[in-house]
Wavefront OBJ file of the C-alpha trace (Angstrom):
o trace
v 110.214 -180.767 24.363
v 108.197 -183.907 24.976
v 104.889 -182.094 24.338
v 106.228 -180.489 21.157
v 107.386 -183.869 19.857
v 104.029 -185.363 20.756
v 101.883 -182.712 19.084
v 104.054 -182.567 15.952
v 104.016 -186.339 15.670
v 100.223 -186.399 15.991
v 99.770 -183.815 13.249
v 102.271 -185.227 10.774
v 102.456 -188.958 11.457
v 99.800 -190.554 13.680
v 101.288 -193.726 15.182
v 99.790 -196.976 14.026
v 98.371 -199.625 16.321
v 98.553 -197.350 19.357
v 95.736 -195.981 21.544
v 95.402 -192.206 21.620
v 97.167 -190.801 24.653
v 94.618 -188.128 25.510
v 91.762 -190.577 25.047
v 93.496 -192.999 27.370
v 93.944 -190.347 30.032
v 90.364 -189.123 29.685
v 89.135 -192.687 30.011
v 91.124 -193.109 33.236
v 90.090 -190.416 35.724
v 91.953 -192.161 38.522
v 95.250 -192.262 36.676
v 96.415 -188.917 38.215
v 96.103 -190.670 41.588
v 99.218 -192.659 40.754
v 101.230 -189.482 40.204
v 99.903 -187.977 43.426
v 100.759 -191.136 45.374
v 104.209 -191.200 43.846
v 104.900 -187.551 44.662
v 103.598 -187.781 48.220
v 105.619 -190.933 48.869
v 108.825 -189.415 47.532
v 108.295 -186.257 49.607
v 106.971 -187.810 52.812
v 109.346 -190.781 52.886
v 112.550 -188.739 52.924
v 110.916 -186.358 55.400
v 110.428 -189.223 57.840
v 113.888 -190.529 56.991
v 115.649 -187.230 57.632
v 113.509 -185.691 60.351
v 112.338 -188.602 62.450
v 115.240 -190.969 61.892
v 118.162 -188.583 61.956
v 119.682 -189.746 58.616
v 123.143 -189.861 60.139
v 123.688 -193.306 61.650
v 122.752 -196.223 59.414
v 122.105 -198.600 62.297
v 120.077 -195.945 64.098
v 117.875 -195.541 61.028
v 117.168 -199.237 60.620
v 116.510 -199.724 64.358
v 114.248 -196.706 64.690
v 110.521 -197.227 65.234
v 109.709 -195.063 62.207
v 111.940 -197.065 59.853
v 109.136 -199.284 58.477
v 106.981 -196.223 57.768
v 109.776 -194.321 56.029
v 110.832 -197.400 54.063
v 107.290 -198.131 52.900
v 106.679 -194.592 51.704
v 110.007 -194.327 49.913
v 109.551 -197.694 48.235
v 106.051 -196.746 47.081
v 107.508 -193.686 45.398
v 110.387 -195.620 43.847
v 108.181 -198.494 42.687
v 105.639 -196.242 40.992
v 108.342 -194.139 39.351
v 110.100 -197.217 37.940
v 106.941 -199.148 37.034
v 107.273 -201.979 39.532
v 104.389 -204.378 40.048
v 101.533 -203.541 40.693
v 102.184 -200.004 39.397
v 103.655 -201.139 36.079
v 100.689 -200.255 33.870
v 101.618 -196.617 33.268
v 104.852 -197.391 31.409
v 103.349 -199.334 28.455
v 100.688 -196.610 28.219
v 103.495 -194.099 27.684
v 104.378 -195.760 24.389
v 101.740 -193.481 22.842
v 104.480 -190.855 22.821
v 106.575 -190.518 19.634
v 109.695 -192.632 19.383
v 112.296 -189.923 20.260
v 110.486 -189.438 23.558
v 110.185 -193.184 24.144
v 113.901 -193.681 23.504
v 114.632 -191.366 26.446
v 111.651 -192.247 28.622
v 111.986 -196.035 28.459
v 115.756 -196.339 28.558
v 117.624 -193.923 30.769
v 115.647 -191.016 32.166
v 112.291 -190.957 33.942
v 111.841 -194.692 34.450
v 115.311 -194.895 35.967
v 114.491 -192.282 38.608
v 112.975 -194.904 40.898
v 115.895 -197.324 40.723
v 118.277 -194.354 41.022
v 116.483 -193.469 44.265
v 116.919 -197.044 45.494
v 120.636 -196.858 44.716
v 121.184 -193.492 46.402
v 119.246 -194.484 49.539
v 120.749 -197.964 49.649
v 123.416 -197.007 52.258
v 120.789 -195.681 54.634
v 117.903 -198.104 54.179
v 119.272 -201.435 52.937
v 120.416 -204.320 55.101
v 117.136 -205.068 56.861
v 114.780 -207.990 56.333
v 112.074 -205.551 55.236
v 114.284 -204.169 52.476
v 115.461 -207.643 51.433
v 111.987 -209.069 50.958
v 110.081 -206.016 49.723
v 112.639 -204.874 47.164
v 113.922 -208.242 45.942
v 110.573 -209.977 45.567
v 108.896 -206.947 43.998
v 111.700 -206.761 41.455
v 111.543 -210.499 40.720
v 107.775 -210.465 40.183
v 108.072 -207.400 37.954
v 110.861 -209.018 35.937
v 108.733 -212.087 35.202
v 105.530 -210.130 34.589
v 107.132 -207.760 32.084
v 108.995 -210.553 30.279
v 105.842 -212.635 29.848
v 103.823 -209.798 28.346
v 106.712 -208.656 26.164
v 106.601 -212.082 24.563
v 102.918 -211.913 23.583
v 102.475 -208.292 22.494
v 101.982 -207.408 18.803
v 103.141 -203.781 18.712
v 106.903 -203.267 18.441
v 106.900 -200.492 21.013
v 104.676 -202.534 23.332
v 107.191 -205.376 23.183
v 109.976 -202.970 24.110
v 107.890 -201.224 26.767
v 107.096 -204.452 28.609
v 110.717 -205.543 28.244
v 111.643 -202.281 29.965
v 109.314 -203.179 32.832
v 111.095 -206.527 33.065
v 114.598 -205.040 33.072
v 113.618 -202.461 35.691
v 112.436 -205.384 37.791
v 115.803 -207.063 37.297
v 117.630 -203.950 38.521
v 115.282 -203.566 41.493
v 115.787 -207.192 42.479
v 119.564 -206.715 42.433
v 119.353 -203.668 44.679
v 117.263 -205.694 47.104
v 119.631 -208.654 47.426
v 121.882 -208.713 50.462
v 125.096 -208.417 48.453
v 127.426 -205.557 47.643
v 128.276 -207.057 44.259
v 124.559 -207.309 43.463
v 124.342 -203.525 43.784
v 127.277 -203.191 41.380
v 125.491 -205.531 38.951
v 122.361 -203.386 39.195
v 124.351 -200.228 38.467
v 126.044 -201.956 35.527
v 122.700 -203.013 34.088
v 121.372 -199.456 34.358
v 124.140 -198.409 31.970
v 123.757 -201.378 29.645
v 119.984 -201.153 29.485
v 120.203 -197.474 28.594
v 122.317 -198.237 25.535
v 120.534 -201.185 23.982
v 116.977 -200.098 24.851
v 117.325 -196.563 23.471
v 118.732 -198.054 20.273
v 115.905 -200.573 19.980
v 113.231 -197.935 20.425
v 114.816 -195.930 17.643
v 114.809 -198.996 15.371
v 111.102 -199.351 16.116
v 110.670 -195.692 15.197
v 112.475 -196.201 11.890
v 110.274 -199.190 11.056
v 107.140 -197.229 11.929
v 108.304 -194.230 9.900
v 109.268 -196.233 6.818
v 106.474 -198.824 6.873
v 103.544 -196.953 8.428
v 102.875 -199.607 11.075
v 104.364 -201.283 14.137
v 102.095 -204.333 13.968
v 104.475 -207.293 14.100
v 101.982 -209.449 12.179
v 102.533 -207.304 9.086
v 106.248 -206.677 9.470
v 108.268 -209.504 8.005
v 111.265 -209.731 5.731
v 112.326 -206.110 6.150
v 115.994 -207.073 5.872
v 115.611 -206.912 2.099
v 114.642 -203.251 2.291
v 116.451 -202.096 5.450
v 119.699 -204.097 5.790
v 121.542 -201.563 7.960
v 118.615 -201.113 10.343
v 118.305 -204.892 10.516
v 121.957 -205.250 11.519
v 121.676 -202.548 14.184
v 118.483 -204.071 15.591
v 120.113 -207.506 15.699
v 123.167 -206.211 17.596
v 121.187 -204.322 20.211
v 118.588 -207.092 20.589
v 121.438 -209.570 21.131
v 122.627 -207.366 23.964
v 119.131 -207.317 25.448
v 118.982 -211.117 25.188
v 122.300 -211.533 26.998
v 124.332 -212.947 24.126
v 128.097 -213.169 24.862
v 130.375 -210.398 23.556
v 127.651 -207.787 24.106
v 127.329 -205.620 27.198
v 123.971 -207.028 28.253
v 125.535 -210.457 28.707
v 127.957 -209.181 31.353
v 125.410 -207.624 33.692
v 122.933 -210.468 33.072
v 125.545 -213.053 34.086
v 126.445 -210.966 37.165
v 122.753 -210.952 38.071
v 122.512 -214.733 37.769
v 125.655 -215.157 39.876
v 124.294 -212.946 42.660
v 120.999 -214.827 42.876
v 122.881 -218.008 43.761
v 124.087 -216.800 47.148
v 121.025 -214.946 48.416
v 119.535 -215.806 51.832
v 116.100 -214.826 50.508
v 113.343 -217.375 51.304
v 115.644 -219.498 53.448
v 115.306 -223.145 52.445
v 113.509 -222.099 49.268
v 116.362 -219.827 48.182
v 116.872 -222.036 45.111
v 113.677 -220.508 43.718
v 115.390 -217.139 43.210
v 118.065 -218.259 40.709
v 115.526 -220.586 39.088
v 113.024 -217.800 38.490
v 115.796 -215.413 37.447
v 116.819 -217.948 34.806
v 113.184 -218.225 33.667
v 113.098 -214.448 33.279
v 116.307 -214.621 31.244
v 114.791 -217.324 29.034
v 111.800 -215.098 28.311
v 114.135 -212.154 27.621
v 116.066 -214.159 25.041
v 112.799 -215.277 23.472
v 111.190 -211.839 23.097
v 114.491 -210.436 21.797
v 114.593 -213.128 19.115
v 110.942 -212.525 18.289
v 111.527 -208.789 17.911
v 114.268 -209.331 15.324
v 113.060 -212.407 13.453
v 109.371 -211.507 13.162
v 110.175 -207.974 12.060
v 113.131 -208.331 9.734
v 112.978 -211.988 8.622
v 110.376 -214.789 8.533
v 108.644 -214.102 5.213
v 107.522 -210.988 3.397
v 105.733 -207.872 4.641
v 102.034 -207.555 3.910
v 99.394 -204.821 3.967
v 101.914 -202.059 4.635
v 100.848 -198.456 4.274
v 104.175 -197.570 2.648
v 106.802 -199.247 0.521
v 109.617 -199.893 3.021
v 113.114 -198.563 2.381
v 116.254 -197.860 4.366
v 116.164 -194.825 6.638
v 118.513 -191.881 5.986
v 121.904 -192.077 7.670
v 121.172 -189.298 10.226
v 118.309 -191.416 11.564
v 120.567 -194.448 11.891
v 123.575 -192.633 13.347
v 122.421 -192.541 17.007
v 121.623 -196.263 16.827
v 125.025 -196.968 15.306
v 126.776 -195.139 18.162
v 124.806 -197.078 20.775
v 125.394 -200.391 18.993
v 129.145 -199.701 18.978
v 128.986 -199.040 22.726
v 127.179 -202.376 23.225
v 129.985 -204.188 21.437
v 132.954 -202.266 22.882
v 131.732 -202.602 26.477
v 130.911 -206.249 25.851
v 134.414 -207.025 24.582
v 136.424 -204.653 26.800
v 134.397 -204.275 30.013
v 137.331 -203.706 32.373
v 138.850 -201.000 30.233
v 135.618 -199.150 29.508
v 133.506 -199.339 32.664
v 135.580 -200.232 35.751
v 136.259 -196.656 36.834
v 132.703 -195.551 36.130
v 131.164 -198.462 38.032
v 133.553 -197.993 40.948
v 132.543 -194.340 41.270
v 128.855 -195.248 41.121
v 129.282 -198.059 43.662
v 131.086 -195.704 46.065
v 127.936 -193.558 46.089
v 125.546 -196.485 46.537
v 127.356 -198.503 49.202
v 128.613 -197.935 52.736
v 132.377 -197.992 52.567
v 134.569 -198.555 49.547
v 133.238 -200.329 46.482
v 134.219 -203.984 46.063
v 137.140 -204.688 43.773
v 135.843 -205.302 40.269
v 137.144 -207.929 37.882
v 135.027 -207.365 34.799
v 135.772 -209.888 32.096
v 134.017 -211.718 29.294
v 135.357 -215.038 30.598
v 135.409 -216.337 34.145
v 135.758 -220.010 33.301
v 133.124 -222.722 33.255
v 130.849 -222.056 36.209
v 127.202 -222.177 37.219
v 126.304 -218.620 36.093
v 127.704 -219.420 32.645
v 125.590 -222.583 32.544
v 122.528 -220.567 33.565
v 123.265 -218.086 30.764
v 123.553 -220.923 28.267
v 120.276 -222.398 29.507
v 118.656 -218.983 29.138
v 119.735 -218.613 25.509
v 118.861 -222.190 24.549
v 115.599 -221.987 26.458
v 114.784 -218.673 24.794
v 115.111 -220.250 21.359
v 112.934 -223.187 22.454
v 110.229 -220.899 23.881
v 110.257 -218.864 20.678
v 109.799 -221.981 18.531
v 106.942 -223.138 20.780
v 105.433 -219.676 21.267
v 102.093 -220.595 19.674
v 101.377 -222.819 22.677
v 102.001 -219.813 24.922
v 99.648 -217.681 22.827
v 96.967 -220.397 23.047
v 97.446 -220.569 26.807
v 97.119 -216.791 27.108
v 93.962 -216.573 25.001
v 92.001 -218.772 27.403
v 91.989 -216.005 29.993
v 89.666 -212.987 29.756
v 91.427 -209.845 28.610
v 91.576 -207.280 31.391
v 93.667 -204.124 31.316
v 96.002 -203.753 34.299
v 94.919 -200.116 34.655
v 91.299 -201.250 35.043
v 92.339 -203.752 37.715
v 94.280 -201.042 39.568
v 91.320 -198.658 39.429
v 89.050 -201.360 40.768
v 91.392 -201.974 43.662
v 91.541 -198.246 44.427
l 1 2 3 4 5 6 7 8 9 10 11 12 13 14 15 16 17 18 19 20 21 22 23 24 25 26 27 28 29 30 31 32 33 34 35 36 37 38 39 40 41 42 43 44 45 46 47 48 49 50 51 52 53 54 55 56 57 58 59 60 61 62 63 64 65 66 67 68 69 70 71 72 73 74 75 76 77 78 79 80 81 82 83 84 85 86 87 88 89 90 91 92 93 94 95 96 97 98 99 100 101 102 103 104 105 106 107 108 109 110 111 112 113 114 115 116 117 118 119 120 121 122 123 124 125 126 127 128 129 130 131 132 133 134 135 136 137 138 139 140 141 142 143 144 145 146 147 148 149 150 151 152 153 154 155 156 157 158 159 160 161 162 163 164 165 166 167 168 169 170 171 172 173 174 175 176 177 178 179 180 181 182 183 184 185 186 187 188 189 190 191 192 193 194 195 196 197 198 199 200 201 202 203 204 205 206 207 208 209 210 211 212 213 214 215 216 217 218 219 220 221 222 223 224 225 226 227 228 229 230 231 232 233 234 235 236 237 238 239 240 241 242 243 244 245 246 247 248 249 250 251 252 253 254 255 256 257 258 259 260 261 262 263 264 265 266 267 268 269 270 271 272 273 274 275 276 277 278 279 280 281 282 283 284 285 286 287 288 289 290 291 292 293 294 295 296 297 298 299 300 301 302 303 304 305 306 307 308 309 310 311 312 313 314 315 316 317 318 319 320 321 322 323 324 325 326 327 328 329 330 331 332 333 334 335 336 337 338 339 340 341 342 343 344 345 346 347 348 349 350 351 352 353 354 355 356 357 358 359 360 361 362 363 364 365 366 367 368 369 370 371 372 373 374 375 376 377 378 379 380 381 382 383 384 385 386 387 388 389 390 391 392 393 394 395 396 397 398 399 400 401 402 403 404 405 406 407
């Protein structure tokens, strides 16, 4: 299905501002190495885990001499599958696919396979210092890396692709923290990310289809021509930014709360919630940039087509997902408690912790961190030209080229 979408899209509507997929692959002869490494790690890691370690007693597994080998191989497979640093480069390259494929690929299917593996193997492998540091710090670095590049990209799908890298890092970090509730927060964010990110990719597809470009420098003031798409993009981007009353806010605040109690880095543990808040600031900023620079902030220029609202069947899937973002955000206990409890039972040793999902837990530090993230996101957006100037002083090097050089 993916290949049929891709070939039909190439024949009928070549995507603007996007490198050709086949050219990219041909230019990167070592790129298949990443898939081979991923496959071998995912096969060999569980083989060590089941054969050499027994896979029956959790303490026996973590105390076994082969545990570091099995853990390393499994994590390599999970990190490459879910685009964790330094293997993150393949996911933005996949934006060359047409939007229906991207909506699945970047939100809930293939990229989630790695974090799904971390969740399913969490009972057997988590709880050690190796897991704590490797998983948590890799996720944190990936979260910050993806958020930074999402803020400076010019292609709508590139912005969303790098934001996906960042959110996958957030989920990975949560699975690495030494907290049962952090795992629940990671599972919750898997669900929330699937809803708002699939919707946002489809809004990018509508803009590309109706305007003939995804270049954010040309796309301004589209609310005049596409009011319904604008509203749907604003709702789902607000969820991605962590605005209250949307589902993304709930799991983002749970994430911030769980970073406060981590033993990671010992006396420097304060760095974890600080950097998590920085990542949330960048998330709010690139979410605002996606909406304002595309649908507001002036008039469009040099478009290949005269923009107009998309047909209702194209907007319907986004509408359904936007409704889910709002309903879960307003009624989290009613809509997700049973589902999250079932998922947590599969990802944790013993019964899942009792959940008290609510949009209001009183004035506390996580709420303050969320407020700082939103206010800071607006400030970073207003001062973004300084960030662009800072970025331009460095030579442009593709992460794939750096990876090939290291190999």
